[in-house]
N, C-alpha and C positions, 0 to 999 in steps of 0.2 A: 504494500500500500504506500502510495507516495506521500500522503499527508497533506494538510492544508498549506496555503501559501505562507502563512505566518510561521508554521512549524518549519518549513523549508528555510525561511530566512534566519531562523535561530540556529541552524546547523552550519557547520563548516563544509568543506568539500575536499576531495582528494583529486589531484591532477597528476596524470602520468607524464613524466618528463624523460627524454632520452639521455639526459646527463645525470640527473640526481634521482631518477626513478620516481618514487611517490613524493609529491609535494602536498602537504596538508595546509589548507587555507582555513583560517578562523572565519567566523560568520561575517565580520566587518570586511575582511579582505575579499571574501567571496562576493559580497555585494558590490564592492568597488570594481572587481574584475568584470562583472556583468555590465558595468556602465558603458555607454557608447563611446565615451572619451577614452576609456581604457581598451575597449575592443578595437579601436582605431589602430592601436599598436600592432595588431596582427598584420596590418598592411604597410608597415614601415620596416624595411629590411634592416637587420642588425648591422650588416657590413656594407651598406650602400651598394657599390658596384662590384664587389668582390666576386659575385656569382658569375660575372663575365669571364673570370679566370678559373675559379673553383666552382663548378656548377652546383655543388651541394650547398653552397653558402647562401641559401634563400631563407634561413631562419630569421625570425622577427624579433623586434623589441618586446613584443608580448611575451615570448618565451623567456627572454633574458630577464625581464622584470620579475617573472615568477621565480626564476632561479636565484636572483638576489634576495628576494623575500625569504626563500627557503634557507639560504645560507645564513641570513641574519637571524632567523628564528633558531637555527642550530647553534649559532654563536652565543646567543643569549642563554640558551639552555646549558651550554657548556660553562659559561661564566657563573650561572646559578649553581651548577653541580660542584664547581671547585671553590665556591664560597666567595667569589670576587664581588658578587652583587650585594653582599652584606655591608660593603663600604658605602653604598649609595643611600642617600636620604630618602624620606618618604615621597617627596615630590618627584624625584628622579625615577623612583621605582614605579610610580603611578603612570609615568610616560613610556614605559617599556613597550606598550602596545603601539604607541606612536612611532617608535623607532622601527618597528616591523612595517607599519604602513608607509613610512617614509621610504624604506627600501623598496617596497612594491611600486611606489609612485615616482621613484627618482628619475625615470626617463619619460614621464607622461608628456612632457613638453617637447619631445624630439621632433625635428623637422623631417620632411620627406628625404629619403636616402641618408638619414642619420647625419653624421658629421660632415658629409660633403657640402651641405648647405652652409654650415658654419664657417667654412673656409672662404666664403665670399667676403666676410668682414662685417663687423658689428654696425658699421655705418649704413649698410644696405639691408640688414635684417633686423627684426624686432629685438634681438638679444640672444644670448646663449640659451640653450635648451633648459638649463636650470632656472633661468629667469622666466622663460616662457611658461614653465610649469605652474607658476602662480595663477595664470589665467584659468587653468583647468581645476585648480584646487579651490577657487573662489566662486565658480559658476557651474552651471550644468548639473548633471546627475551626481558627479563626484562631489561638487561643492555642497549639494544638498545633503549627501550622506555624511560628509565630514561635519557639517553644521549640526547634525543630529547627535554627533558624538561630543559636542562642546563648542562654545562660541569661538574659542581660540585654536581649535584643532587644525584648521587649514593653514593658519599663520605659523603654528609650531612646526607642522610638517614641511612647509616651505623653508623655514629656517634650517631644518636638518638637511634638506636637499642642497641649499646654498652653502652649507658648512658653517653656519652662524648660530647654532642652537645653544652652545655652551653646555650641553648635556654630556656627562662622562662617556657615553657610548656614541657620541657624534662621529667618531672615527670609523665606525662600522658602515656609515652611510656615505660620508664624504671625507676623505683623508688619504694618506699614502698607503693605508692598509684597508681601504674600503673594500667590501666584499664584492662590489661591482666588478673589480678587476679579476678576482678569482673566477667568477662565473663566465665573464666574456672570454677569458683565455681558454678555459676548458671547453666552452661551448663552440667558440670559433674554430678551434683546432679540430674538434670532432666533425663539424659540418663542412669544413674545408678539406678534411681528409689528410691533415698534416700532423706530425708528431710533436710540434713545438710547444703546445700548451700544457705540458705536464707540470702540475703543481702539487706538492704534497699537502693536500687540503686537510686531511685528518690531523696531521702533525701541527699544522698552522692553527687550526681551531683549538686543539688541545693546549696550545701554548698561550692563548689569549688570556689577558688579565686586565685588571684596572689598577692604576698606580698614579702617583703624583711625583713630579720632579723635585719638589722641595716641600717643607712643612706647610708653607702658605700657598702652594700652587694648587690649581684645581685638579680634580681627578680626571683621568682620560684613559682611553684604551691603550694597551701596551702588549708586549709579548715577553714571555720568559725566555731565558737563554736557550732552552731546548728547541725553540722554534726558529733559531737563526738559519739552520740549513734549509728549512721550508721557505723562509723568507728569501733566501738566495735563489731557490727554484722559481719563485714568483718573479723576481727581477730578471733572471735569465730568459724566462718564457716570454716576458714582455718584449725584450730585445729581439728575440728570434721571430716573434710574430710580426713586429713592425718591419723587420728587414725582409721577411719572406712573403708576407701576406698583405698587410695593410699598405705597405709602400711598394708592392710589386708594380713593375712598369706599366702593365696594362690596366691595373686598378687605378693608377695615377692618371693614365691617359683618359679613362672614362670620367674620373673625378674632375679634371680640369675642363673637360668638355661640358659637363653638367654645370660647373661654375660659370663658364662662358655663356651657356644657354640662359641661366637665370639672370645674369648681368644684362644680357641683350634684351630679354623680355622686360626687365624693369626699365631699361633705358627707352624702350619702344612704347612703354605705357601699357603693355599687355598684362602685367602683373602689378599689384600694389604692394608696397613693402609690408604692410600689416597683414596682407593676405597670405604671406608665406607660412605663418604659424597656423597649422591645422590640416592642410591637405596631406593625403598619403602619397606614396610613391607614384602610383599610376594617375592619381588625380592631378598632380602638379604637371605631369607630362601632357595629360589630356587637355588641361586648361590652356597651356601654351599652344598646343597644336591647333585647337579650335579657334582660339582668339587670334592666332597668327594667320588665319585665312585658310586652314586646311581641315574643314569639318569632316572630311572623309577619314581622317586618321583617328580611329577609336582604339584605345589601348587598354580596355578593361577597367575603366574607372569605377569608383565606388558608387553604389546607388545613392548614397547621401548627397552626392554632388550633382545628381541629375535634375533636381527640381528647381531651378532658378539660378544654378551656377553655369559655368561655361559649357558643361556637357549637355545641357538641355538644348543646345543649338544656337543660343544667342551669344554673340561675341561679347567679351568683357570690355574693359576700358581700352580703346585704341586698337581696333582690328586692323591688321597690317596687310598690305598687298605684297606684290612680288619685289618691290623695291623699297628703299628706305631702311631705317635702323633695324627692322626685323627681318631683313632679307636673309641673313645667315641661319635663321631658325630651322628651316626644313633640313638643312645639311647637318646641323647639330643634333636634331632629334633622330635623324637616320643613324648617326654614329652610335647613339646610345641604344636605340631599339633594335637595330640590325647588327650590332657589334662591328661597325666599320669605324674603328677607333683611329685617332691620330697616330702617326708614326714618329719614331724618335729621329730627329735630325742631329741632335747633340746629346751626349750622355756622359756625365762626369761623376765617377764614384768618389767616395771619401778619400781614398788614397791619392787621387789626382787633384783634389781640391785644396786650396789654401786653408789653413786652420782659422785664419781671421777673416772670414767672409763678411763683407759689408752688410750692415743691418737693413739697407734699403730693400733687400730681397723679400723681407717680411713686413717691413714698416712703411714702405712707400709704394702702394699698389699703382699709383699713377705713373711712377717711373718704370715699373715693370711693364705696364701697358705701353708706354712710349717705346721701350726696348722692343717689345713684340711687334709694334707697328713698323719700326725701323727695319727689323729683320725681314718682315714680310715684303717691304719695298725692295730691299737689296736682293732678296731671293726670288723676286718676281712672282709673289704669291698674293692672293686676295687679302685685303686688310681683314683682320679677325681670324685668319686661319693659322696663325702662329701663337703658341701658348707656352710660356715659360713656367716651369714647376720646380720648386725646391721646398718640399714639405719639411716641417720642423715640429718637434714636440719636446721642448726642453725638460718637461716633467716626466719624460719617458721612464727614467730610472730614479725619480725623486724618492727620497726616503726621509721621513721625519716622524718618528714615533718613539715611545718610551721602551727601553729594554730593562727588564728586571734580572739582574745577575743572580747567580746561584747563592751568593752570600747575602742577598737582599738589597744590594746597592742598585739604585735606579739611575740610569743615564739616558740621554736622548741620542738616538741614532740619527744622523743627518747625512747629507751628501758628502760630508768630509770623511765619512766612514769611521771605523774603529780599528786601529792597527792590531793585527793578529786575531781579529774576531770576525769582522765582516768588511772586507776591503772592496767588495764589488762597487759600492757607490763612488769610490775614488775613480773608477773607470767610466763613470756615467757620461762625462763629456766626450771621451774618446769613442765610446760605443755609439753615442748619439750621432757623432760626426761620421762614423763609419756606416751607419744605417742610412743616412741621408744621401740622396743622389740628385744632382742638378741635371735637369733635362729640358730640352726644347722640343716640343711636339708640333707637328704640322698636319693639318687636315688633308693636304695634298701630299702624295708621296714624293719625296725628294731624296737626293743622295745625301749620305752622312756628311756633315760639315765639320770643318776644322774647329776644335774647341778653343784654340789658342786666343783668338780675339776676345772671347767671352771670359776667359780666365783673368785677363787683365781688368775687365770691368768688374768682376766679382770682388776684387780687392779694393776697388775704388770707392771712396765715400760718395754719398748721394749727390753733393754739389758738383763733384768732378764728373760723375756719370751724366748729370743733367747738362753740363757744358759740352760733354762729348757728343751727346745726342743732338745738340743744337748745331753742331758743325755739319758742313756739307761733306766733309771727308768720310768715305764709307767705312763701316766697321770691318767689312770683309773686302 
């Protein structure tokens, strides 16, 4: 007998997961999972365009969110069993359920194709996904559910997601040891079919504790000394996955194409900045295709977008024709939907790159665009068909958490490392440099180009590059 609706709402739920097997949802978590805003995450790929290289990588943010909830619940249970939660005060203990819900909702604000959208830059998007999460926590079905749990529930969960809660277990949701990393490494490696995501999860969970750096310092999450080797496995896995999966050349080719597509659609008025938060993967491509004057291109958008949105047949702001700022859109869409990706004209690995690459590559997008336009002209290619890519993630091997030594001494592990104990963070800059690759992609196939002229520019400060691009003298 299934029971009444009220009885079903009072029960939790078991979800079968390919990574962690059975995931037990408490009643509040089960209600949130059923909310349309959370179900939306089924249609946002966890790894953006990695499925174009690793066909199995079609897993979603929905699955990942369930996995992080599961690991957070397990971590809290372990902390309870080893007595660490006895150090928490009554108000912090009362919020343990919010820690679990924050883990479940930590990615609710993600954009279409996950992090690919965020590479466009905060000046063109509504904010990072952690910031966008607040929109879903304060409105709609999720907002209503959270308000029923208490007036401040949505705000407290938002603080956890942003890393600003001050709760002793904040580090489980956002920090250098947040359980998000453990789930995505294991999950991504499984679905990509690669061996790089091996993390000693059980050892790491067993080593979790709560400690303070000094008598007056606040309590925070930490690890005991027995967890150091598991921590090293986590850091090595991140490096391997970035080098071999997340920054694979074809994944980067698709990512820069998507970035150019969104930038072009925004410039042409086909999309509005605030509209970027909310659509799923297929919805965003459909909207651009239809509003760009190609209503015959239907790519399986979500039903929610069919009633008054672009997929209903009516073009959005600024329908484009065959010429004008939106002219490159059909070619960019084709590259992504039919996997006709840009090709590498220049590729420079870490061992060929100077250690002190100028900051303009990440801080001055207008200079990067000027360089792309100059290269297109010199190589006789259409403007917009050259894309420069140099991905970076300085926090890739970031480490900042408390370590409780066997004798009871508490110290903070940072990127400086601890001699004789955990020296991997000392290598973080070197490993980050080695994993990064500078590439120039072209939509049109061209012969490989000599990287020497670009090497000179990569070491030049922004003002020198700007002056060089203003000269008539060719780069090549």
